[in-house]
C-alpha positions in Angstrom: -8.5 -33.3 -14.2 -8.3 -30.3 -16.4 -11.7 -28.8 -15.1 -9.5 -28.9 -11.3 -6.5 -27.1 -12.9 -8.7 -24.0 -14.4 -10.8 -23.7 -11.7 -7.1 -23.7 -9.5 -6.1 -20.6 -11.5 -9.0 -19.2 -11.4 -9.3 -18.6 -7.8 -6.0 -18.1 -7.3 -6.3 -15.0 -9.4 -9.3 -14.1 -7.9 -7.1 -14.2 -4.3 -4.6 -12.1 -5.4 -5.9 -9.0 -6.2 -3.9 -5.8 -5.5 -5.3 -5.0 -2.3 -5.3 -7.8 -0.4 -2.0 -9.1 1.8 -0.6 -5.7 3.0 0.9 -6.8 6.5 2.6 -3.3 7.2 0.0 -1.1 9.1 2.5 -1.2 12.3 5.8 -1.4 10.7 8.6 1.1 10.6 10.4 2.7 7.8 12.9 -0.3 7.7 10.5 -3.1 7.8 8.7 -0.6 5.0 11.8 -0.3 2.9 12.5 -4.4 2.9 8.9 -5.6 1.8 7.9 -6.4 -1.4 6.0 -4.4 -3.7 2.7 -6.2 -3.6 3.0 -6.1 0.4 3.5 -2.1 0.0 0.8 -1.5 -2.3 -1.7 -3.1 -0.4 -0.9 -1.6 2.8 -0.5 1.5 1.1 -4.1 1.1 -0.5 -5.5 0.3 3.1 -3.5 3.9 4.0 -5.1 5.8 1.2 -8.8 3.9 1.8 -9.0 4.7 5.6 -7.5 8.5 4.7 -9.5 9.9 1.7 -12.9 7.5 2.8 -13.9 4.8 0.8 -17.0 6.1 0.3 -15.1 9.3 -1.6 -13.7 6.8 -4.1 -15.4 6.4 -7.3 -13.5 2.9 -8.3 -10.7 0.5 -6.9 -8.7 2.0 -10.3 -8.9 5.1 -8.3 -7.8 4.1 -5.1 -5.0 1.9 -7.0 -3.5 5.0 -8.4 -3.3 6.6 -4.5 -1.7 3.9 -3.4 1.2 3.6 -6.2 1.6 7.0 -5.7 1.9 6.8 -2.6 4.3 3.5 -2.2 6.2 5.9 -4.3 6.6 8.8 -2.3 7.5 6.4 1.0 10.1 4.5 -0.9 11.6 7.7 -1.9 11.5 8.8 1.5 12.9 5.9 3.2 15.7 5.7 0.6 16.8 9.1 0.9 17.4 8.5 5.2 20.1 6.0 6.6 18.8 3.1 9.2 18.1 4.5 12.1 16.2 7.3 10.9 13.9 4.9 9.0 13.2 2.9 12.2 12.1 5.9 14.1 10.0 6.8 11.3 6.8 4.3 11.2 5.0 3.8 8.0 1.6 4.8 9.3 2.7 8.3 10.5 5.1 8.5 7.3 2.3 7.6 5.1 0.0 10.4 6.3 2.6 13.2 5.7 3.0 11.7 2.2 -0.9 12.2 1.7 -0.9 15.4 3.0 2.4 16.5 0.7 0.5 15.3 -2.0 -3.0 16.7 -1.6 -4.9 14.0 -1.3 -8.5 14.5 -0.4 -9.3 13.9 3.3 -12.8 12.7 4.1 
């Protein structure tokens, strides 16, 4: 029983990496604004990896730093506008703008 419990904990830890579970790729700003931080971070990691190019990153820690900054940018943007403006600005489009404004390297 103890072996099963330890295995379950280890399996769960690996399944819940920060970059897993992002579902906001086609979300509008309202969906982004209401989403969990974990979902935002995973999605921002995907956006960043595509924009920068995964081969141009030295580690997942470097990607995570970019993703954290992107979440902050999108949260600040969507937090500063109303519902109508959020719905008119898809997360993918707004993330591209944030990455350009923050000077992310582009592949």
